[in-house]
Residue frames relative to the residue before (quaternion, step in Angstrom):
aa qw qx qy qz dx dy dz
M 1.0000 0.0000 0.0000 0.0000 0.00 0.00 0.00
T 0.1738 -0.7851 0.5862 0.0990 3.59 -0.85 0.88
Y 0.2426 -0.7662 0.5842 0.1135 3.52 -1.16 0.71
P 0.5312 -0.6136 0.4608 0.3592 3.60 -1.08 0.58
P 0.6295 -0.5354 0.3833 0.4126 3.60 -1.15 0.43
A 0.4836 -0.6691 0.4889 0.2818 3.53 -1.11 0.74
P 0.5475 -0.5787 0.4699 0.3801 3.58 -1.18 0.43
A 0.7054 -0.4835 0.3131 0.4132 3.58 -1.25 0.39
A 0.7156 0.4310 -0.2572 0.4859 3.60 1.04 -0.66
G 0.3717 0.7625 -0.4606 0.2614 3.60 1.23 0.34
S 0.8001 -0.2690 0.2152 0.4911 3.52 -1.21 -0.54
P 0.6880 -0.5040 0.3217 0.4112 3.59 -1.20 0.42
A 0.7116 0.4408 -0.2639 0.4792 3.60 0.99 -0.73
G 0.5300 -0.6397 0.4044 0.3826 3.61 1.23 -0.06
A 0.4885 0.6514 -0.4354 0.3839 3.60 1.27 0.12
P 0.6145 -0.5378 0.4007 0.4155 3.59 -1.18 0.35
E 0.4088 -0.7147 0.5193 0.2289 3.54 -1.14 0.67
S 0.5122 -0.6073 0.5170 0.3186 3.50 -1.27 0.52
P 0.5012 -0.6299 0.4806 0.3479 3.61 -1.12 0.45
K 0.6126 0.5538 -0.3433 0.4474 3.59 1.28 -0.21
S 0.4075 -0.7412 0.4988 0.1893 3.55 -1.12 0.79
K 0.4586 -0.6791 0.4989 0.2823 3.56 -1.00 0.83
V 0.5973 0.5571 -0.3647 0.4471 3.61 1.12 -0.55
V 0.6525 0.4938 -0.3113 0.4832 3.59 0.94 -0.86
A 0.6539 0.5112 -0.3135 0.4613 3.59 0.91 -0.90
G 0.6699 0.5103 -0.3002 0.4480 3.59 0.92 -0.87
I 0.6771 0.4800 -0.2943 0.4738 3.57 0.90 -0.90
L 0.6299 0.5165 -0.3353 0.4732 3.59 0.98 -0.78
Q 0.6769 0.5036 -0.2974 0.4471 3.56 0.92 -0.90
I 0.6645 0.4902 -0.3103 0.4710 3.59 0.98 -0.77
L 0.7464 0.4199 -0.2283 0.4632 3.59 0.84 -0.95
L 0.8158 0.1676 -0.0532 0.5510 3.58 0.97 -0.86
G 0.2302 0.8295 -0.4808 0.1664 3.56 1.15 0.62
G 0.5482 0.6295 -0.3915 0.3872 3.58 1.17 -0.44
V 0.7355 0.3187 -0.2059 0.5614 3.56 1.22 -0.44
G 0.5247 -0.6773 0.3849 0.3434 3.59 1.29 0.24
A 0.1724 0.8501 -0.4881 0.0965 3.58 1.17 0.53
G 0.6598 0.5078 -0.3190 0.4528 3.61 0.92 -0.79
R 0.6654 0.4899 -0.2889 0.4835 3.55 1.08 -0.74
W 0.5983 0.5241 -0.3648 0.4840 3.61 1.07 -0.62
Y 0.6468 0.5442 -0.3075 0.4369 3.58 0.97 -0.95
T 0.7463 0.3962 -0.2280 0.4838 3.61 0.90 -0.87
G 0.5503 -0.6551 0.3750 0.3568 3.59 1.26 -0.06
H 0.4962 0.6211 -0.4478 0.4092 3.60 1.22 0.30
Y 0.1117 -0.8721 0.4745 0.0437 3.54 0.47 1.28
G 0.6126 0.5533 -0.3552 0.4386 3.61 1.03 -0.65
M 0.6674 0.4772 -0.2850 0.4957 3.57 0.97 -0.91
A 0.6297 0.5436 -0.3361 0.4416 3.58 1.01 -0.79
V 0.6555 0.4937 -0.3136 0.4778 3.58 0.95 -0.84
A 0.6357 0.5240 -0.3311 0.4601 3.61 0.97 -0.82
Q 0.6737 0.4725 -0.3010 0.4820 3.59 0.96 -0.81
L 0.6129 0.5440 -0.3435 0.4588 3.56 1.06 -0.66
L 0.7073 0.4701 -0.2622 0.4583 3.59 0.89 -0.93
T 0.7496 0.3567 -0.2083 0.5171 3.61 1.14 -0.55
C 0.4278 -0.7029 0.4475 0.3502 3.58 1.32 0.17
G 0.6904 -0.4880 0.2687 0.4616 3.53 0.91 0.98
G 0.6024 -0.5525 0.3600 0.4498 3.57 1.08 0.66
L 0.6198 -0.5566 0.2936 0.4688 3.53 1.13 0.90
G 0.7273 -0.4472 0.2228 0.4705 3.55 1.10 0.74
I 0.6142 0.5740 -0.3560 0.4080 3.59 1.11 -0.58
W 0.6641 0.5059 -0.2985 0.4624 3.57 0.86 -1.01
S 0.6952 0.4820 -0.2891 0.4481 3.59 0.82 -0.95
L 0.6361 0.5217 -0.3348 0.4594 3.60 1.01 -0.71
I 0.6708 0.4795 -0.2966 0.4818 3.59 0.88 -0.93
D 0.6438 0.5256 -0.3155 0.4580 3.58 0.97 -0.86
G 0.6568 0.5101 -0.3080 0.4622 3.61 0.96 -0.84
I 0.6465 0.5043 -0.3171 0.4766 3.58 0.98 -0.81
L 0.6501 0.5107 -0.3207 0.4622 3.59 0.97 -0.81
F 0.5946 0.5492 -0.3656 0.4596 3.60 1.05 -0.68
L 0.7146 0.4742 -0.2597 0.4439 3.59 0.92 -0.88
V 0.7889 0.3697 -0.1905 0.4525 3.61 0.91 -0.79
K 0.6771 0.4792 -0.3098 0.4648 3.62 1.07 -0.52
E 0.3951 -0.7405 0.5047 0.2021 3.55 -1.07 0.78
D 0.7271 0.4652 -0.2360 0.4463 3.60 1.19 -0.36
R 0.3439 0.7344 -0.5152 0.2774 3.61 1.15 0.47
T 0.1772 -0.8180 0.5444 0.0553 3.58 -0.90 0.93
D 0.4640 -0.6198 0.5385 0.3327 3.52 -1.34 0.24
S 0.7430 -0.4196 0.2706 0.4456 3.61 -1.24 -0.06
D 0.6547 0.4916 -0.3139 0.4809 3.61 1.21 -0.32
G 0.5512 -0.6328 0.3819 0.3872 3.58 1.28 -0.01
L 0.5020 0.6409 -0.4300 0.3903 3.58 1.26 0.21
V 0.4934 -0.6631 0.4758 0.3007 3.58 -0.94 0.89
L 0.4749 -0.6791 0.4865 0.2769 3.58 -0.94 0.94
K 0.4414 -0.6836 0.5097 0.2795 3.58 -1.01 0.79
K 0.6084 -0.5995 0.3941 0.3393 3.55 -1.25 0.44
């Protein structure tokens, strides 16, 4: 699948951006990470099920994952598109 070029204010790599927000994903993951909410939101269903079955890695995995969603610029959705800010 090919995507049109991103506008100048797009992602750091110049790739098209996802319509989903990294801030929303991060907050969902921090608050509801025990059920993998941030991963469900971004479409990473395999990871979401793993977090659901392990209660978010007893809370540690989900907390770290939520923080990474908020601070990293290269987090992607299930289509490989970089999450918008």
